[in-house]
py3Dmol code that shows the C-alpha trace and the ligand (Angstrom):
import py3Dmol

protein = """\
ATOM      1  CA  UNK A   1     161.541-103.279 125.618  1.00  0.00           C
ATOM      2  CA  UNK A   2     164.881-104.452 127.085  1.00  0.00           C
ATOM      3  CA  UNK A   3     166.404-102.675 130.120  1.00  0.00           C
ATOM      4  CA  UNK A   4     169.239-100.747 128.335  1.00  0.00           C
ATOM      5  CA  UNK A   5     166.515 -98.960 126.358  1.00  0.00           C
ATOM      6  CA  UNK A   6     165.734 -96.989 129.530  1.00  0.00           C
ATOM      7  CA  UNK A   7     169.262 -95.518 129.716  1.00  0.00           C
ATOM      8  CA  UNK A   8     168.593 -91.723 129.615  1.00  0.00           C
ATOM      9  CA  UNK A   9     171.727 -91.155 127.535  1.00  0.00           C
ATOM     10  CA  UNK A  10     170.465 -93.402 124.748  1.00  0.00           C
ATOM     11  CA  UNK A  11     167.364 -91.193 124.426  1.00  0.00           C
ATOM     12  CA  UNK A  12     169.253 -87.886 124.496  1.00  0.00           C
ATOM     13  CA  UNK A  13     170.293 -86.012 121.361  1.00  0.00           C
ATOM     14  CA  UNK A  14     172.322 -82.816 120.975  1.00  0.00           C
ATOM     15  CA  UNK A  15     169.917 -80.284 119.472  1.00  0.00           C
ATOM     16  CA  UNK A  16     172.845 -78.560 117.694  1.00  0.00           C
ATOM     17  CA  UNK A  17     173.719 -81.835 115.953  1.00  0.00           C
ATOM     18  CA  UNK A  18     170.137 -82.958 115.267  1.00  0.00           C
ATOM     19  CA  UNK A  19     169.183 -79.708 113.543  1.00  0.00           C
ATOM     20  CA  UNK A  20     170.274 -79.570 109.898  1.00  0.00           C
ATOM     21  CA  UNK A  21     169.784 -76.251 108.116  1.00  0.00           C
ATOM     22  CA  UNK A  22     169.729 -76.348 104.323  1.00  0.00           C
ATOM     23  CA  UNK A  23     169.765 -73.685 101.696  1.00  0.00           C
ATOM     24  CA  UNK A  24     168.249 -75.096  98.505  1.00  0.00           C
ATOM     25  CA  UNK A  25     170.205 -73.556  95.618  1.00  0.00           C
ATOM     26  CA  UNK A  26     169.693 -74.372  91.920  1.00  0.00           C
ATOM     27  CA  UNK A  27     172.722 -76.659  91.818  1.00  0.00           C
ATOM     28  CA  UNK A  28     172.090 -78.473  95.089  1.00  0.00           C
ATOM     29  CA  UNK A  29     171.799 -77.679  98.758  1.00  0.00           C
ATOM     30  CA  UNK A  30     174.242 -76.438 101.362  1.00  0.00           C
ATOM     31  CA  UNK A  31     173.613 -78.114 104.709  1.00  0.00           C
ATOM     32  CA  UNK A  32     175.067 -76.889 107.995  1.00  0.00           C
ATOM     33  CA  UNK A  33     174.400 -77.069 111.732  1.00  0.00           C
ATOM     34  CA  UNK A  34     173.512 -74.157 114.014  1.00  0.00           C
ATOM     35  CA  UNK A  35     175.983 -72.769 116.569  1.00  0.00           C
ATOM     36  CA  UNK A  36     173.321 -72.328 119.248  1.00  0.00           C
ATOM     37  CA  UNK A  37     169.930 -73.890 119.927  1.00  0.00           C
ATOM     38  CA  UNK A  38     169.498 -73.004 123.616  1.00  0.00           C
ATOM     39  CA  UNK A  39     166.926 -70.246 122.943  1.00  0.00           C
ATOM     40  CA  UNK A  40     164.723 -72.940 121.357  1.00  0.00           C
ATOM     41  CA  UNK A  41     165.517 -76.205 123.157  1.00  0.00           C
ATOM     42  CA  UNK A  42     166.859 -74.951 126.513  1.00  0.00           C
ATOM     43  CA  UNK A  43     170.240 -74.276 128.099  1.00  0.00           C
ATOM     44  CA  UNK A  44     171.551 -77.842 127.885  1.00  0.00           C
ATOM     45  CA  UNK A  45     170.951 -77.910 124.091  1.00  0.00           C
ATOM     46  CA  UNK A  46     169.725 -81.489 124.449  1.00  0.00           C
ATOM     47  CA  UNK A  47     166.485 -83.090 123.325  1.00  0.00           C
ATOM     48  CA  UNK A  48     165.316 -85.997 125.444  1.00  0.00           C
ATOM     49  CA  UNK A  49     163.034 -88.826 124.413  1.00  0.00           C
ATOM     50  CA  UNK A  50     164.045 -89.675 120.846  1.00  0.00           C
ATOM     51  CA  UNK A  51     166.381 -92.090 119.066  1.00  0.00           C
ATOM     52  CA  UNK A  52     167.741 -91.309 115.622  1.00  0.00           C
ATOM     53  CA  UNK A  53     166.312 -87.767 115.683  1.00  0.00           C
ATOM     54  CA  UNK A  54     166.939 -85.578 112.645  1.00  0.00           C
ATOM     55  CA  UNK A  55     165.402 -82.145 112.186  1.00  0.00           C
ATOM     56  CA  UNK A  56     165.555 -80.600 108.727  1.00  0.00           C
ATOM     57  CA  UNK A  57     164.984 -76.871 108.428  1.00  0.00           C
ATOM     58  CA  UNK A  58     165.297 -75.977 104.761  1.00  0.00           C
ATOM     59  CA  UNK A  59     164.968 -72.642 102.966  1.00  0.00           C
ATOM     60  CA  UNK A  60     164.455 -71.770  99.328  1.00  0.00           C
ATOM     61  CA  UNK A  61     167.579 -69.810  98.408  1.00  0.00           C
ATOM     62  CA  UNK A  62     165.784 -66.749  96.986  1.00  0.00           C
ATOM     63  CA  UNK A  63     162.572 -66.368  99.011  1.00  0.00           C
ATOM     64  CA  UNK A  64     163.890 -68.190 102.108  1.00  0.00           C
ATOM     65  CA  UNK A  65     160.454 -69.882 102.249  1.00  0.00           C
ATOM     66  CA  UNK A  66     160.904 -72.357 105.145  1.00  0.00           C
ATOM     67  CA  UNK A  67     160.277 -76.097 105.330  1.00  0.00           C
ATOM     68  CA  UNK A  68     160.402 -78.188 108.496  1.00  0.00           C
ATOM     69  CA  UNK A  69     160.758 -81.963 108.636  1.00  0.00           C
ATOM     70  CA  UNK A  70     161.253 -83.998 111.805  1.00  0.00           C
ATOM     71  CA  UNK A  71     162.209 -87.688 111.629  1.00  0.00           C
ATOM     72  CA  UNK A  72     163.156 -90.202 114.302  1.00  0.00           C
ATOM     73  CA  UNK A  73     163.538 -93.947 114.702  1.00  0.00           C
ATOM     74  CA  UNK A  74     161.715 -94.191 118.027  1.00  0.00           C
ATOM     75  CA  UNK A  75     160.101 -92.028 120.657  1.00  0.00           C
ATOM     76  CA  UNK A  76     160.196 -92.881 124.379  1.00  0.00           C
ATOM     77  CA  UNK A  77     156.608 -91.811 125.072  1.00  0.00           C
ATOM     78  CA  UNK A  78     153.941 -89.443 123.860  1.00  0.00           C
ATOM     79  CA  UNK A  79     154.818 -87.038 126.696  1.00  0.00           C
ATOM     80  CA  UNK A  80     158.290 -86.041 125.461  1.00  0.00           C
ATOM     81  CA  UNK A  81     158.920 -82.575 123.992  1.00  0.00           C
ATOM     82  CA  UNK A  82     157.151 -82.073 120.667  1.00  0.00           C
ATOM     83  CA  UNK A  83     160.128 -80.999 118.555  1.00  0.00           C
ATOM     84  CA  UNK A  84     158.038 -79.822 115.608  1.00  0.00           C
ATOM     85  CA  UNK A  85     155.731 -77.686 117.755  1.00  0.00           C
ATOM     86  CA  UNK A  86     158.682 -76.234 119.689  1.00  0.00           C
ATOM     87  CA  UNK A  87     160.450 -75.103 116.520  1.00  0.00           C
ATOM     88  CA  UNK A  88     157.297 -73.803 114.848  1.00  0.00           C
ATOM     89  CA  UNK A  89     156.918 -71.249 117.643  1.00  0.00           C
ATOM     90  CA  UNK A  90     160.041 -69.537 116.241  1.00  0.00           C
ATOM     91  CA  UNK A  91     159.162 -69.838 112.553  1.00  0.00           C
ATOM     92  CA  UNK A  92     156.641 -67.916 110.443  1.00  0.00           C
ATOM     93  CA  UNK A  93     153.110 -69.336 110.233  1.00  0.00           C
ATOM     94  CA  UNK A  94     153.498 -70.131 106.531  1.00  0.00           C
ATOM     95  CA  UNK A  95     156.261 -72.740 107.245  1.00  0.00           C
ATOM     96  CA  UNK A  96     155.483 -75.959 105.371  1.00  0.00           C
ATOM     97  CA  UNK A  97     155.750 -79.036 107.575  1.00  0.00           C
ATOM     98  CA  UNK A  98     156.650 -82.504 106.222  1.00  0.00           C
ATOM     99  CA  UNK A  99     155.224 -82.078 102.708  1.00  0.00           C
ATOM    100  CA  UNK A 100     158.192 -81.298 100.458  1.00  0.00           C
ATOM    101  CA  UNK A 101     156.111 -81.251  97.273  1.00  0.00           C
ATOM    102  CA  UNK A 102     153.763 -78.660  98.799  1.00  0.00           C
ATOM    103  CA  UNK A 103     156.770 -76.548  99.830  1.00  0.00           C
ATOM    104  CA  UNK A 104     158.109 -76.595  96.248  1.00  0.00           C
ATOM    105  CA  UNK A 105     154.636 -75.626  94.934  1.00  0.00           C
ATOM    106  CA  UNK A 106     154.404 -72.731  97.382  1.00  0.00           C
ATOM    107  CA  UNK A 107     157.825 -71.442  96.304  1.00  0.00           C
ATOM    108  CA  UNK A 108     156.842 -71.605  92.646  1.00  0.00           C
ATOM    109  CA  UNK A 109     153.431 -69.994  93.183  1.00  0.00           C
ATOM    110  CA  UNK A 110     154.905 -67.181  95.231  1.00  0.00           C
ATOM    111  CA  UNK A 111     157.576 -66.260  92.643  1.00  0.00           C
ATOM    112  CA  UNK A 112     159.203 -64.075  95.283  1.00  0.00           C
ATOM    113  CA  UNK A 113     160.654 -60.714  94.271  1.00  0.00           C
ATOM    114  CA  UNK A 114     163.672 -59.505  96.204  1.00  0.00           C
ATOM    115  CA  UNK A 115     162.759 -56.611  98.492  1.00  0.00           C
ATOM    116  CA  UNK A 116     164.174 -53.091  98.419  1.00  0.00           C
ATOM    117  CA  UNK A 117     166.860 -51.973  96.052  1.00  0.00           C
ATOM    118  CA  UNK A 118     170.476 -52.997  95.575  1.00  0.00           C
ATOM    119  CA  UNK A 119     172.752 -50.434  97.253  1.00  0.00           C
ATOM    120  CA  UNK A 120     176.084 -52.111  96.605  1.00  0.00           C
ATOM    121  CA  UNK A 121     177.499 -54.709  94.191  1.00  0.00           C
ATOM    122  CA  UNK A 122     180.747 -56.638  94.550  1.00  0.00           C
ATOM    123  CA  UNK A 123     182.491 -59.670  93.105  1.00  0.00           C
ATOM    124  CA  UNK A 124     184.122 -62.606  94.875  1.00  0.00           C
ATOM    125  CA  UNK A 125     185.712 -65.484  92.931  1.00  0.00           C
ATOM    126  CA  UNK A 126     184.037 -64.346  89.723  1.00  0.00           C
ATOM    127  CA  UNK A 127     180.514 -64.339  91.251  1.00  0.00           C
ATOM    128  CA  UNK A 128     178.423 -61.171  91.562  1.00  0.00           C
ATOM    129  CA  UNK A 129     176.871 -60.312  94.921  1.00  0.00           C
ATOM    130  CA  UNK A 130     174.411 -57.515  95.670  1.00  0.00           C
ATOM    131  CA  UNK A 131     173.384 -55.937  98.951  1.00  0.00           C
ATOM    132  CA  UNK A 132     169.666 -55.074  99.086  1.00  0.00           C
ATOM    133  CA  UNK A 133     168.423 -52.527 101.593  1.00  0.00           C
ATOM    134  CA  UNK A 134     164.810 -52.508 102.799  1.00  0.00           C
ATOM    135  CA  UNK A 135     162.553 -51.596 105.685  1.00  0.00           C
ATOM    136  CA  UNK A 136     159.804 -53.612 107.305  1.00  0.00           C
ATOM    137  CA  UNK A 137     156.964 -51.666 105.642  1.00  0.00           C
ATOM    138  CA  UNK A 138     158.008 -53.368 102.384  1.00  0.00           C
ATOM    139  CA  UNK A 139     155.732 -56.444 102.287  1.00  0.00           C
ATOM    140  CA  UNK A 140     158.380 -58.687 100.713  1.00  0.00           C
ATOM    141  CA  UNK A 141     160.947 -57.245 103.107  1.00  0.00           C
ATOM    142  CA  UNK A 142     158.771 -58.160 106.093  1.00  0.00           C
ATOM    143  CA  UNK A 143     158.228 -61.674 104.688  1.00  0.00           C
ATOM    144  CA  UNK A 144     161.957 -62.165 104.193  1.00  0.00           C
ATOM    145  CA  UNK A 145     162.734 -60.774 107.646  1.00  0.00           C
ATOM    146  CA  UNK A 146     160.269 -63.137 109.366  1.00  0.00           C
ATOM    147  CA  UNK A 147     161.783 -66.070 107.489  1.00  0.00           C
ATOM    148  CA  UNK A 148     165.443 -65.290 108.247  1.00  0.00           C
ATOM    149  CA  UNK A 149     165.153 -64.000 111.810  1.00  0.00           C
ATOM    150  CA  UNK A 150     165.573 -67.525 113.214  1.00  0.00           C
ATOM    151  CA  UNK A 151     169.261 -67.308 112.183  1.00  0.00           C
ATOM    152  CA  UNK A 152     169.713 -64.678 114.907  1.00  0.00           C
ATOM    153  CA  UNK A 153     168.857 -67.310 117.541  1.00  0.00           C
ATOM    154  CA  UNK A 154     170.874 -70.012 115.800  1.00  0.00           C
ATOM    155  CA  UNK A 155     174.089 -68.054 115.143  1.00  0.00           C
ATOM    156  CA  UNK A 156     174.348 -65.045 117.510  1.00  0.00           C
ATOM    157  CA  UNK A 157     174.989 -65.675 121.188  1.00  0.00           C
ATOM    158  CA  UNK A 158     172.224 -64.041 123.257  1.00  0.00           C
ATOM    159  CA  UNK A 159     170.551 -62.918 120.000  1.00  0.00           C
ATOM    160  CA  UNK A 160     166.857 -62.078 120.113  1.00  0.00           C
ATOM    161  CA  UNK A 161     164.160 -61.075 117.624  1.00  0.00           C
ATOM    162  CA  UNK A 162     163.681 -57.398 116.793  1.00  0.00           C
ATOM    163  CA  UNK A 163     160.278 -55.693 116.829  1.00  0.00           C
ATOM    164  CA  UNK A 164     159.043 -56.328 113.300  1.00  0.00           C
ATOM    165  CA  UNK A 165     156.335 -53.656 113.659  1.00  0.00           C
ATOM    166  CA  UNK A 166     158.952 -50.917 114.151  1.00  0.00           C
ATOM    167  CA  UNK A 167     159.634 -49.319 110.792  1.00  0.00           C
ATOM    168  CA  UNK A 168     162.829 -47.637 111.960  1.00  0.00           C
ATOM    169  CA  UNK A 169     164.743 -50.882 111.426  1.00  0.00           C
ATOM    170  CA  UNK A 170     166.793 -51.079 108.240  1.00  0.00           C
ATOM    171  CA  UNK A 171     167.777 -54.466 106.847  1.00  0.00           C
ATOM    172  CA  UNK A 172     170.690 -55.093 104.512  1.00  0.00           C
ATOM    173  CA  UNK A 173     170.585 -58.520 102.822  1.00  0.00           C
ATOM    174  CA  UNK A 174     173.364 -59.998 100.682  1.00  0.00           C
ATOM    175  CA  UNK A 175     172.358 -62.099  97.668  1.00  0.00           C
ATOM    176  CA  UNK A 176     174.517 -63.994  95.222  1.00  0.00           C
ATOM    177  CA  UNK A 177     173.188 -62.806  91.850  1.00  0.00           C
ATOM    178  CA  UNK A 178     174.294 -65.041  88.946  1.00  0.00           C
ATOM    179  CA  UNK A 179     173.174 -63.782  85.529  1.00  0.00           C
ATOM    180  CA  UNK A 180     171.438 -66.988  84.459  1.00  0.00           C
ATOM    181  CA  UNK A 181     170.233 -68.565  87.715  1.00  0.00           C
ATOM    182  CA  UNK A 182     168.084 -67.576  90.641  1.00  0.00           C
ATOM    183  CA  UNK A 183     169.551 -65.411  93.373  1.00  0.00           C
ATOM    184  CA  UNK A 184     170.740 -66.976  96.586  1.00  0.00           C
ATOM    185  CA  UNK A 185     170.654 -65.547 100.111  1.00  0.00           C
ATOM    186  CA  UNK A 186     174.066 -65.142 101.794  1.00  0.00           C
ATOM    187  CA  UNK A 187     173.593 -63.106 104.982  1.00  0.00           C
ATOM    188  CA  UNK A 188     172.122 -59.974 106.495  1.00  0.00           C
ATOM    189  CA  UNK A 189     172.403 -57.202 109.028  1.00  0.00           C
ATOM    190  CA  UNK A 190     169.838 -55.121 110.902  1.00  0.00           C
ATOM    191  CA  UNK A 191     170.460 -51.540 111.954  1.00  0.00           C
ATOM    192  CA  UNK A 192     168.531 -49.037 114.060  1.00  0.00           C
ATOM    193  CA  UNK A 193     168.605 -45.220 113.972  1.00  0.00           C
ATOM    194  CA  UNK A 194     168.596 -43.563 117.365  1.00  0.00           C
ATOM    195  CA  UNK A 195     168.043 -39.857 117.692  1.00  0.00           C
ATOM    196  CA  UNK A 196     171.313 -38.287 118.902  1.00  0.00           C
ATOM    197  CA  UNK A 197     171.045 -35.308 121.195  1.00  0.00           C
ATOM    198  CA  UNK A 198     173.429 -32.654 119.843  1.00  0.00           C
ATOM    199  CA  UNK A 199     174.263 -31.320 123.302  1.00  0.00           C
ATOM    200  CA  UNK A 200     172.433 -28.608 125.204  1.00  0.00           C
ATOM    201  CA  UNK A 201     174.529 -25.730 123.820  1.00  0.00           C
ATOM    202  CA  UNK A 202     173.949 -26.658 120.151  1.00  0.00           C
ATOM    203  CA  UNK A 203     170.304 -27.454 120.845  1.00  0.00           C
ATOM    204  CA  UNK A 204     169.642 -24.103 122.550  1.00  0.00           C
ATOM    205  CA  UNK A 205     171.627 -22.106 119.975  1.00  0.00           C
ATOM    206  CA  UNK A 206     169.570 -23.206 116.970  1.00  0.00           C
ATOM    207  CA  UNK A 207     165.931 -22.694 116.104  1.00  0.00           C
ATOM    208  CA  UNK A 208     166.046 -24.895 113.021  1.00  0.00           C
ATOM    209  CA  UNK A 209     168.038 -27.764 114.422  1.00  0.00           C
ATOM    210  CA  UNK A 210     168.363 -30.722 112.020  1.00  0.00           C
ATOM    211  CA  UNK A 211     167.785 -34.130 113.514  1.00  0.00           C
ATOM    212  CA  UNK A 212     170.976 -36.088 114.056  1.00  0.00           C
ATOM    213  CA  UNK A 213     171.242 -39.859 114.353  1.00  0.00           C
ATOM    214  CA  UNK A 214     173.350 -42.582 115.864  1.00  0.00           C
ATOM    215  CA  UNK A 215     173.271 -45.772 113.758  1.00  0.00           C
ATOM    216  CA  UNK A 216     173.490 -49.035 115.645  1.00  0.00           C
ATOM    217  CA  UNK A 217     174.351 -52.320 113.942  1.00  0.00           C
ATOM    218  CA  UNK A 218     172.230 -54.768 115.881  1.00  0.00           C
ATOM    219  CA  UNK A 219     172.482 -58.169 114.173  1.00  0.00           C
ATOM    220  CA  UNK A 220     175.035 -59.271 111.615  1.00  0.00           C
ATOM    221  CA  UNK A 221     175.212 -62.752 110.071  1.00  0.00           C
ATOM    222  CA  UNK A 222     176.937 -64.370 107.121  1.00  0.00           C
ATOM    223  CA  UNK A 223     175.638 -67.932 106.724  1.00  0.00           C
ATOM    224  CA  UNK A 224     178.293 -70.637 107.372  1.00  0.00           C
ATOM    225  CA  UNK A 225     178.748 -71.757 103.726  1.00  0.00           C
ATOM    226  CA  UNK A 226     179.707 -68.175 102.843  1.00  0.00           C
ATOM    227  CA  UNK A 227     181.845 -67.273 105.874  1.00  0.00           C
ATOM    228  CA  UNK A 228     185.545 -66.293 105.673  1.00  0.00           C
ATOM    229  CA  UNK A 229     185.251 -65.278 102.030  1.00  0.00           C
ATOM    230  CA  UNK A 230     185.008 -61.512 102.519  1.00  0.00           C
ATOM    231  CA  UNK A 231     181.185 -61.077 102.596  1.00  0.00           C
ATOM    232  CA  UNK A 232     181.210 -59.726 106.155  1.00  0.00           C
ATOM    233  CA  UNK A 233     183.790 -57.126 105.165  1.00  0.00           C
ATOM    234  CA  UNK A 234     181.754 -56.045 102.124  1.00  0.00           C
ATOM    235  CA  UNK A 235     178.535 -55.792 104.132  1.00  0.00           C
ATOM    236  CA  UNK A 236     180.127 -53.834 107.000  1.00  0.00           C
ATOM    237  CA  UNK A 237     181.958 -51.446 104.650  1.00  0.00           C
ATOM    238  CA  UNK A 238     178.792 -50.917 102.584  1.00  0.00           C
ATOM    239  CA  UNK A 239     176.808 -49.892 105.672  1.00  0.00           C
ATOM    240  CA  UNK A 240     179.560 -47.709 107.134  1.00  0.00           C
ATOM    241  CA  UNK A 241     180.283 -45.965 103.800  1.00  0.00           C
ATOM    242  CA  UNK A 242     176.585 -45.172 103.396  1.00  0.00           C
ATOM    243  CA  UNK A 243     176.441 -43.626 106.876  1.00  0.00           C
ATOM    244  CA  UNK A 244     179.719 -41.724 106.445  1.00  0.00           C
ATOM    245  CA  UNK A 245     178.196 -40.056 103.385  1.00  0.00           C
ATOM    246  CA  UNK A 246     175.008 -39.109 105.263  1.00  0.00           C
ATOM    247  CA  UNK A 247     175.358 -35.746 107.059  1.00  0.00           C
ATOM    248  CA  UNK A 248     172.533 -36.594 109.458  1.00  0.00           C
ATOM    249  CA  UNK A 249     174.428 -39.617 110.803  1.00  0.00           C
ATOM    250  CA  UNK A 250     176.858 -38.537 113.530  1.00  0.00           C
ATOM    251  CA  UNK A 251     177.927 -41.823 115.094  1.00  0.00           C
ATOM    252  CA  UNK A 252     178.119 -45.522 114.180  1.00  0.00           C
ATOM    253  CA  UNK A 253     177.873 -48.094 116.973  1.00  0.00           C
ATOM    254  CA  UNK A 254     177.492 -51.864 117.321  1.00  0.00           C
ATOM    255  CA  UNK A 255     175.288 -53.711 119.815  1.00  0.00           C
ATOM    256  CA  UNK A 256     177.133 -56.420 121.780  1.00  0.00           C
ATOM    257  CA  UNK A 257     179.700 -57.380 119.153  1.00  0.00           C
ATOM    258  CA  UNK A 258     180.953 -60.977 119.247  1.00  0.00           C
ATOM    259  CA  UNK A 259     184.688 -61.689 119.162  1.00  0.00           C
ATOM    260  CA  UNK A 260     184.517 -62.604 115.478  1.00  0.00           C
ATOM    261  CA  UNK A 261     182.603 -59.416 114.705  1.00  0.00           C
ATOM    262  CA  UNK A 262     185.143 -57.340 116.679  1.00  0.00           C
ATOM    263  CA  UNK A 263     187.862 -58.825 114.514  1.00  0.00           C
ATOM    264  CA  UNK A 264     186.008 -57.999 111.311  1.00  0.00           C
ATOM    265  CA  UNK A 265     185.224 -54.475 112.556  1.00  0.00           C
ATOM    266  CA  UNK A 266     188.835 -53.820 113.661  1.00  0.00           C
ATOM    267  CA  UNK A 267     190.215 -54.863 110.292  1.00  0.00           C
ATOM    268  CA  UNK A 268     187.706 -52.774 108.325  1.00  0.00           C
ATOM    269  CA  UNK A 269     188.047 -49.687 110.572  1.00  0.00           C
ATOM    270  CA  UNK A 270     191.860 -49.887 110.547  1.00  0.00           C
ATOM    271  CA  UNK A 271     191.963 -50.161 106.759  1.00  0.00           C
ATOM    272  CA  UNK A 272     189.609 -47.190 106.390  1.00  0.00           C
ATOM    273  CA  UNK A 273     191.486 -45.001 108.902  1.00  0.00           C
ATOM    274  CA  UNK A 274     194.853 -45.866 107.401  1.00  0.00           C
ATOM    275  CA  UNK A 275     193.600 -45.078 103.891  1.00  0.00           C
ATOM    276  CA  UNK A 276     192.744 -41.635 105.313  1.00  0.00           C
ATOM    277  CA  UNK A 277     196.283 -41.465 106.812  1.00  0.00           C
ATOM    278  CA  UNK A 278     194.606 -40.521 110.070  1.00  0.00           C
ATOM    279  CA  UNK A 279     197.757 -40.404 112.230  1.00  0.00           C
ATOM    280  CA  UNK A 280     199.623 -38.128 109.822  1.00  0.00           C
ATOM    281  CA  UNK A 281     201.212 -35.271 111.795  1.00  0.00           C
ATOM    282  CA  UNK A 282     199.878 -36.380 115.164  1.00  0.00           C
ATOM    283  CA  UNK A 283     202.184 -35.744 118.122  1.00  0.00           C
ATOM    284  CA  UNK A 284     202.620 -37.953 121.189  1.00  0.00           C
ATOM    285  CA  UNK A 285     201.163 -37.790 123.750  1.00  0.00           C
ATOM    286  CA  UNK A 286     197.918 -37.568 121.817  1.00  0.00           C
ATOM    287  CA  UNK A 287     195.779 -34.694 123.024  1.00  0.00           C
ATOM    288  CA  UNK A 288     192.086 -34.748 123.841  1.00  0.00           C
ATOM    289  CA  UNK A 289     190.969 -32.186 121.182  1.00  0.00           C
ATOM    290  CA  UNK A 290     192.585 -34.316 118.429  1.00  0.00           C
ATOM    291  CA  UNK A 291     190.751 -37.435 119.630  1.00  0.00           C
ATOM    292  CA  UNK A 292     187.420 -35.601 119.817  1.00  0.00           C
ATOM    293  CA  UNK A 293     187.901 -34.194 116.309  1.00  0.00           C
ATOM    294  CA  UNK A 294     188.829 -37.571 114.799  1.00  0.00           C
ATOM    295  CA  UNK A 295     185.996 -39.419 116.566  1.00  0.00           C
ATOM    296  CA  UNK A 296     183.508 -36.926 115.105  1.00  0.00           C
ATOM    297  CA  UNK A 297     185.139 -36.980 111.655  1.00  0.00           C
ATOM    298  CA  UNK A 298     185.108 -40.763 111.366  1.00  0.00           C
ATOM    299  CA  UNK A 299     181.743 -41.055 113.205  1.00  0.00           C
ATOM    300  CA  UNK A 300     183.214 -43.741 115.418  1.00  0.00           C
ATOM    301  CA  UNK A 301     182.380 -44.965 118.839  1.00  0.00           C
ATOM    302  CA  UNK A 302     185.143 -43.446 121.051  1.00  0.00           C
ATOM    303  CA  UNK A 303     186.252 -46.780 122.534  1.00  0.00           C
ATOM    304  CA  UNK A 304     186.545 -48.329 119.076  1.00  0.00           C
ATOM    305  CA  UNK A 305     188.512 -45.312 117.788  1.00  0.00           C
ATOM    306  CA  UNK A 306     190.937 -45.544 120.736  1.00  0.00           C
ATOM    307  CA  UNK A 307     191.418 -49.285 120.026  1.00  0.00           C
ATOM    308  CA  UNK A 308     192.301 -48.444 116.424  1.00  0.00           C
ATOM    309  CA  UNK A 309     194.799 -45.766 117.527  1.00  0.00           C
ATOM    310  CA  UNK A 310     196.443 -48.209 119.948  1.00  0.00           C
ATOM    311  CA  UNK A 311     196.641 -50.977 117.351  1.00  0.00           C
ATOM    312  CA  UNK A 312     198.167 -48.624 114.767  1.00  0.00           C
ATOM    313  CA  UNK A 313     200.728 -47.244 117.243  1.00  0.00           C
ATOM    314  CA  UNK A 314     201.706 -50.777 118.304  1.00  0.00           C
ATOM    315  CA  UNK A 315     202.091 -51.761 114.674  1.00  0.00           C
ATOM    316  CA  UNK A 316     204.229 -48.635 113.952  1.00  0.00           C
ATOM    317  CA  UNK A 317     206.501 -49.372 116.928  1.00  0.00           C
ATOM    318  CA  UNK A 318     207.263 -52.908 115.683  1.00  0.00           C
TER     319      UNK A 318
END
"""
ligand_1 = """\
51
LIG
N 187.072 -65.280 114.053
C 188.060 -64.362 113.932
N 188.174 -63.558 112.849
C 187.267 -63.668 111.888
C 186.204 -64.590 111.936
C 186.146 -65.427 113.088
N 185.181 -66.347 113.219
N 185.453 -64.469 110.828
C 186.036 -63.505 110.076
N 187.115 -63.024 110.732
C 188.005 -61.966 110.287
C 188.905 -62.471 109.224
O 190.221 -62.529 109.749
C 188.789 -61.486 108.098
O 189.936 -60.708 107.930
P 190.898 -60.927 106.660
O 189.984 -61.020 105.449
O 191.761 -59.708 106.669
O 191.592 -62.207 106.950
C 187.718 -60.490 108.519
O 187.209 -60.924 109.761
C 186.611 -60.413 107.507
O 186.249 -61.716 107.134
P 184.985 -61.998 106.257
O 185.228 -63.198 105.423
O 184.549 -60.755 105.577
O 183.944 -62.336 107.417
P 182.672 -63.257 107.284
O 182.004 -63.072 105.991
O 183.016 -64.637 107.685
O 181.760 -62.623 108.427
C 181.032 -62.887 110.681
C 182.217 -62.595 109.763
C 179.923 -61.899 110.436
C 181.486 -62.766 112.137
C 180.524 -64.330 110.366
O 181.548 -65.235 110.654
C 179.272 -64.721 111.124
O 178.175 -64.446 110.684
N 179.441 -65.408 112.278
C 178.334 -65.948 113.045
C 177.415 -64.893 113.624
C 178.143 -63.803 114.359
O 178.992 -64.046 115.212
N 177.753 -62.576 114.038
C 178.241 -61.391 114.699
C 177.521 -61.225 115.982
S 177.758 -59.623 116.669
C 176.502 -58.686 115.985
O 175.589 -59.232 115.401
C 176.566 -57.213 116.092
"""
view = py3Dmol.view(width=600, height=400)
view.addModel(protein, "pdb")
view.setStyle({"model": 0}, {"cartoon": {"style": "trace"}})
view.addModel(ligand_1, "xyz")
view.setStyle({"model": 1}, {"stick": {}})
view.zoomTo()
view.show()
């Protein structure tokens, strides 16, 4: 081995660039890179000890059955990080490693049925998309969840896995549903129901108090090939509309929204509030009882409602 071969930089690979995620659809595969890999490969998002490293993490588009393939031109020594083993710790046990033919057999044998039931259908560019809702006591739902949860680490900053034994979680998954071809996974969101205390006065005044809930959107992902096409908007509006129609749900919140999610949420909330002509007749300065009434009516987080009021007033003053 010549001296330059010992240059650390020549044996260092960006884990974000080395990892190729593919979604195998009937007419070919979409391939894209993750945004984050630090939860898997460490803060520097670098893998040391390989030249020509390529990691392929592929998913069948309907069942999301995973396949992992790791290739490299050379390895510095046997002591460097085992990339395959490291990734497998974050993937379900059933993941097929290296053997593509076996992976295809497994997908065919399984003949996966989509979990839950479609709760909303929409069209974009002439294609039909459906949002399926399920819980983790649905065996296919649990399988799908365990297969797709790695996207939380790869696409949400500071994202972490949810407790898959907790049946309170609700999962909403978007699928492209062509009439003549197999369905294809687009994105998903997880939501949790927290019991909402109605306040001591209401609690003490009633003997038959109905349980009230606060819904929290925890994780929300549209896969890169489908981003910026309106899927996020459809998924968010579907979830919010369902909760607005449910008398037991009193508040809708979001856990640690990213900047991009804030933008999506602002646009959807503003459109909904403005459709309801929410500022009609309001007098400035806005009084506390009006805010409290509107927050309860629209089941919004108070800070988010105040943002929407400010944005609408700024827009009206232009
Ligand atoms: N930056 C700024 N604005 C954005 C972005 C972005 N990256 N993506 C979408 N928007 C805005 C658009 O302006 C759009 O408004 P418009 O249609 O009026 O122009 C609006 O949001 C809706 O766009 P969609 O196409 O419906 O959004 P998309 O399907 O791309 O989903 C999402 C947006 C969920 C943020 C997606 O880009 C994604 O999954 N990103 C990676 C993961 C992520 O950040 N998830 C949210 C983490 S926070 C949480 O999980 C609670």
